[in-house]
C-alpha positions as CSV (number, residue, x, y, z in Angstrom):
1,M,131.2,79.2,173.6
2,K,131.4,81.4,176.8
3,N,127.8,81.2,177.4
4,S,128.6,77.7,178.2
5,N,131.8,78.3,179.9
6,K,129.4,80.4,182.1
7,G,127.4,77.9,182.7
8,Y,129.5,75.7,183.9
9,F,131.7,77.9,186.3
10,Y,127.7,78.1,188.0
11,Y,127.7,74.5,188.9
12,L,131.0,74.2,189.8
13,L,130.4,77.6,191.8
14,W,127.2,75.8,193.2
15,T,128.7,72.5,193.5
16,V,131.6,74.0,196.3
17,G,128.5,75.9,198.0
18,A,127.6,72.3,198.5
19,L,130.4,70.6,199.8
20,V,131.1,73.9,202.2
21,L,127.2,73.5,203.7
22,I,127.4,69.6,204.1
23,Y,130.7,69.6,205.8
24,Y,129.2,73.0,208.2
25,G,126.1,71.5,208.7
26,H,126.9,68.9,209.6
27,K,129.7,69.6,212.4
28,F,126.5,72.7,213.5
29,T,124.1,69.2,213.7
30,V,127.2,67.5,215.6
31,M,127.8,71.0,217.9
32,M,123.6,70.6,218.5
33,D,123.6,67.1,219.6
34,Q,127.2,68.1,222.5
35,K,124.2,70.2,224.0
36,T,124.1,69.1,227.7
37,G,120.6,71.1,228.4
38,T,117.4,70.9,226.6
39,F,114.9,73.8,225.4
40,Y,112.2,72.6,227.6
41,D,112.3,69.0,226.4
42,L,113.2,69.1,223.4
43,K,116.7,68.2,222.1
44,Y,118.6,70.6,220.1
45,S,120.0,68.2,217.1
46,L,116.2,67.8,216.5
47,I,116.4,72.1,215.7
48,A,119.5,71.9,214.4
49,D,118.1,68.4,211.9
50,I,115.4,70.2,211.5
51,V,116.9,74.2,210.4
52,Y,119.9,71.8,208.6
53,A,117.4,69.9,206.3
54,F,115.3,73.0,205.4
55,A,118.7,75.4,204.8
56,F,119.5,72.2,202.3
57,G,116.2,72.3,201.2
58,L,116.8,76.4,199.6
59,Y,120.3,75.8,198.5
60,M,119.0,73.3,196.0
61,S,116.6,75.5,194.3
62,L,119.9,77.2,193.7
63,L,120.2,75.0,191.2
64,N,117.9,75.7,188.3
65,G,119.5,79.0,189.0
66,L,119.8,82.6,190.9
67,P,115.9,83.6,191.2
68,N,115.2,86.4,189.1
69,R,111.5,87.6,189.5
70,R,109.2,86.9,192.4
71,T,105.9,84.8,191.3
72,F,103.3,83.8,193.8
73,N,102.8,79.9,192.1
74,R,99.6,78.5,194.4
75,P,99.3,74.8,193.4
76,L,102.9,74.7,194.5
77,F,102.6,76.6,197.8
78,F,99.6,74.8,198.8
79,S,99.6,71.4,197.8
80,V,103.5,71.0,198.1
81,F,105.2,73.0,200.6
82,L,102.5,73.9,203.4
83,P,101.9,69.6,203.7
84,S,105.3,68.9,204.3
85,F,106.6,71.9,206.2
86,L,104.2,71.2,209.0
87,L,105.3,67.7,208.7
88,L,108.6,68.5,209.1
89,I,107.6,71.3,212.3
90,Y,105.6,68.9,213.8
91,P,107.9,67.9,216.2
92,L,108.5,71.0,217.1
93,F,105.1,72.1,217.7
94,S,104.1,68.9,219.2
95,V,106.4,70.0,222.8
96,Y,104.6,73.2,222.6
97,I,100.7,72.5,222.0
98,K,98.0,71.0,222.8
99,Q,97.1,69.0,219.1
100,I,96.2,66.1,217.4
101,H,98.9,63.1,218.1
102,I,100.0,61.5,214.9
103,W,99.9,57.6,216.4
104,R,103.8,56.5,216.1
105,Y,105.1,59.5,213.6
106,H,108.2,59.9,215.7
107,E,109.1,56.0,214.6
108,L,107.8,56.4,211.4
109,V,109.3,59.9,210.9
110,G,113.1,59.6,212.3
111,G,116.4,61.1,211.1
112,P,116.2,60.5,206.8
113,Q,112.7,61.0,206.5
114,L,112.6,64.3,208.4
115,F,115.9,65.4,206.8
116,F,113.3,64.8,203.4
117,F,111.3,66.5,204.5
118,G,112.6,69.4,204.7
119,L,114.3,69.0,201.3
120,V,111.1,69.4,199.4
121,S,109.4,72.2,201.9
122,G,112.8,74.0,201.3
123,L,112.8,73.8,197.7
124,A,108.7,73.8,197.2
125,L,109.5,77.5,198.9
126,M,111.4,78.8,196.9
127,K,110.0,77.7,193.6
128,S,106.6,78.4,194.3
129,L,108.3,82.0,195.4
130,F,110.5,82.9,192.6
131,A,110.7,82.2,189.0
132,S,114.4,80.8,188.2
133,K,116.3,82.4,185.3
């Protein structure tokens, strides 16, 4: 019976942490959106959206439990994390580095889609580096 209650407590604590992350993440993105200056030709809101989505993906990986041992899952890292992370940070690199232009990328990958790339990349990073309890 005690193991069952421990599981409920962890998930309840995780839910409270998710609500706190959503609240302060929203405040962070609004604060960065209100910045008047720009970081070179890049809006602060884009940086905030990328950081927030990636951090939420890292937090989502804690849903299955705390990481208990370090392992490396190569297929997950190279086939899921790396492509999704590159698509997540492509808008940042496109400002600084002359590279291959992905036609209509900014129109196709807007706010919600960029957020999901961040979720997937954060979750895949934690799952490829650590094994959960």
